[in-house]
C-alpha positions in Angstrom: 108.1 105.9 109.2 106.5 106.5 105.8 102.8 106.1 105.6 101.2 103.6 103.3 97.8 103.9 101.8 96.2 100.5 101.2 93.4 100.6 98.7 90.8 97.8 98.4 88.4 98.3 95.6 85.3 96.0 95.8 82.1 95.2 94.0 79.5 92.7 95.3 82.0 90.6 97.4 80.6 91.0 100.9 81.4 87.4 101.7 85.2 87.7 101.0 85.9 91.3 101.7 86.3 90.7 105.5 89.0 88.2 104.8 91.0 90.8 102.7 90.5 93.5 105.3 91.6 91.3 108.1 94.8 90.4 106.2 95.5 94.2 105.9 94.8 95.0 109.6 97.1 92.1 110.6 100.2 93.7 109.1 102.7 94.9 111.5 105.9 97.0 111.3 104.3 99.5 109.0 102.3 102.7 109.4 99.3 102.5 107.1 95.7 103.7 106.4 93.0 101.6 104.8 90.7 102.9 102.1 87.9 100.8 100.9 86.2 101.8 97.6 82.8 100.2 97.1 82.2 100.4 93.3 78.4 100.4 93.5 77.8 97.1 95.2 74.2 95.8 95.3 74.9 92.8 97.8 74.7 94.7 101.1 78.5 95.4 101.1 77.7 98.9 102.3 75.7 97.5 105.2 78.3 95.1 106.1 80.9 98.0 106.5 78.8 101.0 107.4 76.6 99.1 109.7 79.6 98.4 111.8 80.4 102.1 112.1 77.9 104.5 110.6 80.4 107.3 110.5 82.2 105.5 107.7 85.2 104.3 109.6 85.9 100.6 109.9 87.0 99.4 113.3 89.3 96.3 113.4 86.9 94.5 115.7 84.2 94.6 113.0 86.2 92.2 110.9 88.7 90.5 113.3 88.7 88.9 116.7 92.0 90.7 117.4 91.5 93.6 119.8 94.3 96.1 119.1 94.2 99.7 117.9 93.3 99.9 114.4 94.8 102.2 111.8 92.7 104.9 110.1 90.1 103.3 107.8 87.9 105.1 105.4 85.0 103.9 103.2 83.8 105.4 99.9 80.8 104.5 97.9 80.5 105.3 94.2 78.3 104.3 91.3 79.6 101.4 89.5 82.3 102.6 87.2 84.7 99.6 87.1 88.0 98.7 88.8 90.1 101.5 87.2 87.8 104.3 88.5 87.6 102.6 91.9 91.4 102.5 92.3 91.7 106.0 91.0 89.3 107.3 93.6 91.4 105.5 96.3 94.6 107.1 94.9 93.0 110.6 94.9 91.8 110.1 98.5 95.2 108.6 99.7 97.3 110.4 102.2 100.3 108.1 102.1 103.6 108.4 100.4 103.4 104.8 99.2 100.3 103.1 97.7 99.5 99.5 97.9 96.4 97.7 96.3 94.6 94.6 97.4 91.8 93.1 95.4 88.9 92.2 97.6 89.0 88.5 96.7 92.7 88.2 97.6 94.5 88.3 100.9 97.9 89.3 102.2 100.3 87.1 104.3 101.7 88.6 107.4 104.8 90.9 106.8 103.9 92.0 103.4 104.0 95.7 103.9 107.1 95.5 106.1 109.0 93.5 103.6 108.3 96.0 100.8 109.3 98.9 102.9 112.6 97.1 103.6 113.0 96.5 99.9 112.7 100.2 99.1 115.2 101.1 101.9 117.6 98.6 100.4 116.8 99.7 96.8 116.2 103.5 96.9 116.3 103.8 93.1 113.1 101.7 92.8 109.7 103.3 93.0 107.7 100.2 92.7 108.0 96.5 93.6 105.8 93.5 93.8 106.0 90.1 95.6 105.6 86.5 94.6 102.2 85.0 95.1 100.4 81.8 95.9 97.5 80.8 93.7 94.3 79.0 94.9 91.9 77.8 92.3 88.6 76.2 93.4 89.9 75.8 96.9 93.1 74.0 95.7 96.7 75.3 95.5 97.9 75.4 91.9 101.2 76.4 90.3 101.1 79.4 87.9 102.0 78.6 84.3 105.4 79.6 82.9 103.9 82.4 81.0 102.8 84.0 84.4 106.4 83.9 85.8 107.4 87.1 87.5 110.6 89.1 86.9 112.4 92.0 88.4 114.2 94.9 86.8 113.5 96.6 83.5 110.8 94.2 82.4 108.9 96.1 79.7 109.3 93.5 76.9 108.3 90.7 79.4 105.1 92.7 80.2 103.9 92.7 76.6 102.3 89.3 76.2 100.1 89.5 79.3 100.0 91.0 82.8 102.8 89.7 85.0 102.4 92.3 87.6 99.7 91.8 90.2 97.8 94.7 91.7 97.6 92.9 95.1 101.3 92.3 95.1 102.3 95.9 94.3 103.5 98.8 96.4 104.5 102.0 94.6 105.4 105.6 95.3 102.6 108.0 94.7 104.7 110.3 92.5 104.6 107.6 89.8 101.1 108.6 89.3 102.1 112.2 88.7 104.5 111.1 86.1 102.8 108.2 84.5 99.0 108.9 85.0 96.3 107.0 86.7 94.5 103.8 85.6 92.8 104.2 82.3 89.1 104.3 83.0 88.1 103.7 79.4 89.4 100.1 79.7 86.7 97.8 81.4 89.5 95.2 81.9 93.3 95.0 81.6 93.5 98.5 83.1 96.3 97.1 85.3 98.2 95.7 82.2 97.9 99.2 80.7 99.4 100.9 83.7 102.3 98.5 84.3 103.3 98.9 80.6 103.5 102.6 81.1 105.6 102.3 84.2 107.8 99.4 83.0 108.7 101.4 79.9 110.4 103.9 82.2 111.2 102.3 85.5 112.5 99.0 87.0 110.0 97.0 88.8 111.4 95.2 91.9 110.5 91.7 92.9 110.5 90.1 96.3 110.8 86.4 95.6 108.9 85.4 98.7 105.1 85.1 98.3 103.2 87.5 100.4 99.8 87.3 98.8 97.3 84.6 98.2 95.3 85.0 95.0 92.0 83.2 94.8 90.4 82.2 91.4 87.8 80.1 89.9 84.9 82.1 91.2 82.2 83.2 88.8 82.7 87.1 89.1 86.3 87.1 87.9 86.9 89.8 85.2 88.4 87.2 82.9 85.0 85.4 82.9 83.1 88.7 82.3 85.4 89.6 79.4 86.7 86.3 77.9 88.5 88.0 74.9 90.9 90.1 77.1 93.4 90.6 74.3 91.2 93.3 72.7 91.9 95.5 75.6 95.6 94.7 75.6 95.7 95.5 71.9 94.1 99.0 72.7 96.8 99.5 75.4 99.6 98.5 73.0 98.2 100.8 70.3 97.9 103.7 72.8 101.5 103.5 74.1 102.9 103.3 70.6 100.8 106.3 69.5 102.3 108.3 72.5 105.8 108.0 70.9 107.5 107.8 74.3 109.1 104.4 74.0 112.7 103.7 73.2 113.2 102.3 69.6 113.8 98.7 70.9 110.7 99.0 73.1 108.6 100.4 70.3 109.7 97.5 67.9 108.8 94.8 70.6 105.4 96.5 71.3 104.6 96.7 67.6 105.5 93.1 67.1 103.3 92.0 70.0 100.4 94.3 68.7 100.6 92.8 65.3 100.6 89.2 66.6 97.7 89.8 69.0 95.7 91.7 66.3 96.3 88.9 63.8 95.0 86.2 66.1 92.0 88.4 67.2 91.0 89.4 63.7 91.2 85.8 62.5 89.0 84.7 65.4 86.5 87.5 64.8 86.2 86.7 61.0 85.6 83.1 61.7 82.8 84.0 64.0 81.3 86.3 61.3 82.1 89.5 63.3 83.7 91.6 60.6 82.8 94.8 62.2 84.6 93.7 65.4 87.6 92.7 63.3 87.7 96.1 61.5 87.7 97.8 64.9 90.8 96.0 66.0 92.3 96.6 62.5 92.0 100.3 63.0 94.5 100.0 66.0 97.2 98.4 63.7 99.7 100.6 62.0 99.0 101.2 58.3 102.2 99.7 57.1 101.7 96.5 59.1 102.2 93.2 57.6 98.7 92.1 58.4 97.7 93.6 55.1 99.2 90.6 53.4 97.3 88.3 55.7 93.9 89.6 55.1 94.3 91.4 51.8 94.4 95.1 51.2 90.7 95.5 50.6 89.9 94.4 54.2 92.1 97.2 55.5 90.7 99.9 53.1 87.0 99.0 53.0 84.8 101.0 55.4 
């Protein structure tokens, strides 16, 4: 049976991390290792984990009442560098053929890993798939909005507006990282959007329509609250993938259209707030022959 490396990045979430760990250790029908990356937590996360086993291994009994043999578990601590760097460290340390991620504030339902392995056996051309998910916001179940609807197959164009691939729902073959690259550590947020764009431009992304993850939201440490204007990072990702010149013509046209739309809205908002410097930084990411020049005037695009 193929080994799966499960990577949980965490930062100051000692109260919810055990829930995520338990949901991994409860998985059956799959051989896996668990890698926990502590991204510089200051809330005693290290003590919660390493206090249970000073050698750095996390026994199942430390987080669960179940008394069964645990898979190999490893814990790594690094100075705070953000989620991209934390996941990348986990990938570099992973021994498995397949990689699965779980955000430390989410949890898996039983059977998640087994279902994805079965998907890959039935769809050998796929190197990545995700599952549907259940959303909990402020302790209540909510329905995702239509814009968050998931799709399967070649979904590059559908990935352009916002992230519709969830890290906690993904399993992917490690050779994708050799081909596509790791998470972009220069992005403090939307690093997952950036990676899924690169993958979706070349590969189909499978979808298991049964929900196997529970995503929790509404808590104050969500990245969307720390970085409210998330489109600035999506704009950077779009500009980057266009500059690489690896997209098919129809993909490039769709990406450019989305880039221009997002940049126009962002620049308008920045100018209304009197943040011309911020607006010009975004403008620099837009192709020179963009139609935005007619929206803001050529002097805006040429002035320093």
